[in-house]
C-alpha positions, 0 to 999 in steps of 0.5 A, a space after each residue: 549559817 544564817 545570822 539574824 539581827 532584830 531592831 525596831 523595839 521600844 516603848 510605846 503607848 497602848 494603841 500605838 504602833 511599832 515596826 520590827 525588822 529582822 535583818 538576815 545575812 549568810 547563805 540563802 537567807 531569802 530561801 528560809 522561812 522566818 518566824 517571830 516569837 516573843 517571851 515575857 518574864 516567867 512565860 514560855 516563848 510564844 509563836 507570833 507570826 511566820 512567813 514562807 520564803 516566797 511570802 505566799 504563806 503567812 500565819 499568825 497566832 490568834 491574839 495578834 490576827 488583825 493587828 500584826 502583819 508580817 512581810 519580807 523584802 528578799 532584795 533587802 534580806 529583811 523580814 518585818 513585823 508591823 505591830 498595830 493597836 498594841 496592848 500591854 499583853 504585847 510587852 515582851 522580848 521579840 525574837 526572829 528565827 529562820 527555818 528551812 520548813 514553814 512552822 509555828 513551833 519554835 523547835 523547828 527553827 535553827 537560827 535565832 536573833 538576840 531579841 528586841 524589847 517591846 514595852 507597851 505602857 498604859 
């Protein structure tokens, strides 16, 4: 069993930055791939970024490439999502999730956090 807790969301102006954190606990969290997803009202949950357990592999959705960076510190059982040059379209609830197999498909993730709200105002 893995438990995930997101933090770091909030209100930011267009062009600003936020860093989200995903704290993991439970057995072997450091051996899991972790993904970030987001969901806006009326829209489906969308893949944002993912990182392999050893940080060797990362993947981003096209709309955040060059602006967001996913990273992890396994000593701290934490995965980060650094979000720069934020735009209004980035407004959503952001979720982190853990999976044994690297994937950008939300159905491949077994464990989910409760989400953190990110609001970008113009």
